[in-house]
Each structure stands twice: as C-alpha cells, then as structure tokens.
N, C-alpha and C positions, 0 to 999 in steps of 0.2 A: 550818056546812057541813063535812062530813067531809073528812079528808085525801085519801080516794080520789077525791072529786069535784074537789078542787083539782088533783090530778095530771092528771085527765082534761081539765080546762079548759086547763091549761098546754100539754098535748100538742096539743090542737086549735089553740090560738093559734100554736104553733110550726110546725105543718103548714101553716096558712094563710099564715104569713109566708114559708115556703120556696117554696110554690107561686107566691106573688106575685113573689118574687125571680126564679124561673126563667122566668116569663112576660114579663119585661121586654124590650121591643123597642127597639133602637137605630136611630136614623135618621142617615145620614151621606152625604156626597158624595165621589166619588173624584176623581182628578186631572183627569178630563175633564168634571167637573161633573155626572155622572150620579148620581141619587138612589138610595140603597140602604137596605134595612131588614134587620136581623139581630138574633139573640139574644145576640150577643157584641159588645163594644165595638170600634169601628174601630181599625185599627193606626195608631199615632201616626206622624206625619211626622217626619223627621229633619232636622236642620239641614244645609243644603247645604255649609256650610263644613267640616263635620266629616268629609265623605266624600272619600276619595282614590280616584280612578279610574285604573286602569292602562291607558293607551292604547297600550302597546307592541304592535306587530303581530308575530305569531309568525313566526319565520324558518325554521321546520322544514319548510316545503313545498319539496320538491325534485322534480326531474324523474324520473318513473318510466318506464322503457323496456320495451317488449314487442317481440315479433318483428316487428310491423308498425307500431306507432305509439308515440308518447311522450305522457305525461300530466303535468299539474300538478294533483294531486288528481283531481277528476273532469272536468277540462278536457282534451279531446283536442287536442293541438297539430296544426297543419296538416301534411299531407304524411306519407308513410310514412318510417320510419326508414331513413336512408342515401340518401334521395332529395332532394337539395338543390333540384332544380328544382321539385318538388311543394311543398316546405316554403316556398320563397320566393314562390310564387304567391299574390298578394293579401295579402302579409304586412303591408303598411302599413295596409290596411283593417282587418285583425284587430287590429292594435295600437291604432288609434283606438277600436275597439269596447271593447277591454279597459280602456283608460284611462278611458273614459266610465263603465264599471262601477265602477272604483275610486273615481272622484269621487262617484258616487251613494252608494256604501257609506260613504265618509268623511263625507258630509253626514248620513246616517242615524246614524252612530256619534256625531256631535256631539249630535244630538237625543236619543239614548238616554242619553248621559252626563248630560245635564241632568235627565232623569227619575230616574236613579240617585241623584242628589244631593238629590232632593226627597221621595222616598218610602222606606218601609221595608217589612219583612215579605215576604209571598209575592209581591206585585207587584214589589217591588224585586229579588227573586230571579229573576223572569222577565225583567226588564229586563237584569240582569247576564248571564243566559244568552244573550239576544239580542245583546248587545254582543260576547260571545265568538264567537258565530257570524259576526257581521259582520267581526270582525278575521280570522277564518279565511278568509272569502271574499276579503277584501282581499289576504291573503297568497297565495292560489292564483292570483288574477289578476295580481298583481305577479310571480309566478313565470313566468307565460306571457309577460308583457311583457319580462322579462329574457331569456327564451329567444329571443324575436323579435329583440331588439337584438343579441344575440350571433350569432344565425344570419345576420342581414343583414350584420354586420360581417365574419364569416368568409368569406362568399360575395359580398362587395361587388364583386370583380373577375370574377365568373363570367360575367356578360353580355359583358364586354369580351373575355374569353378565347374565348367561343363565337363572337363576331363575327370574331375573328382566325381561328378554325378554319374558319368558313364561307368566308372570303376565300381561305384556302389551298386549300380544296376546289375553289373556282371556278378557281383557277390550274391545278390538276391536271387538271381536266376539259378546259380549253382546250388544255393540253399534249398530252393523249392524243388529242384530236380532230385536232390539227395533225399529230401523228405518223401517225395513221391515213390522213390525206389524202396525206401525202408518200409513204407506202409503197404504199398501195392506190389512190390517186387518189380523185376525187370519186365519189359514188354515181351510177351510170349512170341516165339517164332514157330512157324509151322514147319514140321519135319516131314519130309516126303515119306509116304507110306503109313503115316499115323492116321488115327481116326479123325476125319474131318469134323464130325459132329462134336467130338470131345474138345478139339482145338477151338472151335467156335465158341463153346460155352466158357472155356478158360479165358479166351480173348475178351469176351463180353464182360466177364467179371472184372478183368483188369481195367478195361475202359471205364466201367462204372466207378471203380475205386479211384482211378487216376484223373477223372474228368476235371475236377475243380483245380487240381494242381497243374494240369495241362493248360487250362484257361489262364491261370496266373502267369505261367511261363510265356504264353503268347502275348499277354498284356505287357509284361516287362520287356520282352524282345522288341515290341513296337516302340516303347519309350526309349530304349537304348538306340534304336535306329534313328529316331528323331534327333536325339542328342548328338549322335555321330554326324548327321547331316549338318547340324548347326556348327559343329567344330570345323567341318570341311569348308563351310561358307566363309569362315574367318581367315582362311589361308590366302 
C-alpha cells in the first residue's frame, strides 16, 4: 500500500471520529425533574455549602415627591402631597396589604435562596437575578410601610383636633343665633286671618335686622360641615 493511500485512510478515519464526537447527545434532568437532551454536557450542580447568599435588603429606596403625589419606587402613596386627610384615609388597610406583600416576597426569597445553593450556570444566574428583584420589591414595600407609620404618628392627634374644632363651631353658631334673637326677636310667623300687609312689613324689618347674623350662621354651618366631612374621611 502506497504512502498516499495510507494518508487517505487516516484522514477518513479522523473525519469519521470527529463526526461521531460532534453528534453525541446528552440526556439529563433539571432541578424540576424534567428530561432534557442536548449536544453539550449538562452544567454540574454545586455544593450548597459552598454558596454564600447575600440576604441583605437594599435600603436605597426613598420617598420621591412630585407636585401631587409621593412614591416609593413605583408605589404611589395614598393622598396628595400636603393633604393629611387624604393620606390618612384607609391607611391601616394599605399597611396590612403592604405587609402581606412583604411576607409573600420573603417566603419566595427563601425558596429562591435554596435554588441558588443547588445549581450553577445559566439557571443559577437567573435565580440570582430573581432574588435581587425580590429584595428590591421588599425594599419598596417596606418604604411604603415606614411612610404609613410615620404619617399616622405625625397626624395621630388630627381627628381629636378636628373634633375640638367642630365643637367650637357649634358653640359659635349657638351664640350667633342667641344674639340674633335678642336683638331682632324671633322670626315672625304669619297668622291666618291677619293683615298680610302688616305681616310683610314686620317680616321685612326682621330680615333686615337679622341679615348679618343669618350670614354668619350660614358661614359657620359651612365650616362645620367641612370639618365633619374631614372627620368622616379618617374613619
């Protein structure tokens, strides 16, 4: 056999070996038990004890204020800026909802941390990204909770102050009405069969005397109604 034939046979053998190597199929199962086939070997799992997971929650989420509202990241806080009545409305309900969210995210964080310690490669990178997203979510909801606690503490006496203001308005209304009656008398009532012209003259004199007191009473009643509505919003 000539040397040329030997070289040709060796080349064919090498090519066949390379093609066989490239066509090798790997069978493996992922962490969920799902069967996979691939041309590359599966990523080896890593020892859980060798992995250190940073569970620190970022503290960089702070309240962002705009002309109308305040935000913790993308969470819009209740009520418009500078409107404590609006901000306090339903604040306890919001706090319970935010705390529930934090508990849910913390539970998911524990689950993801267990996965980080069991796997490596691309899947582990995805898990780490998810844990970072979870920690960011916890941070923004905790920011909202802290805002609610502070807002409620700062305005804890607001309802009591409004109640005092309402009572003072009631006293003022009674005082103006008493003064009006002392100076102008009681509002005249038309008696059937009496002289209509005389009644009209009496009534007009009363209205002229009582006008400024009546306007004061209307103004005070409007203020009292506004304060009462504010108290009701705090319930």
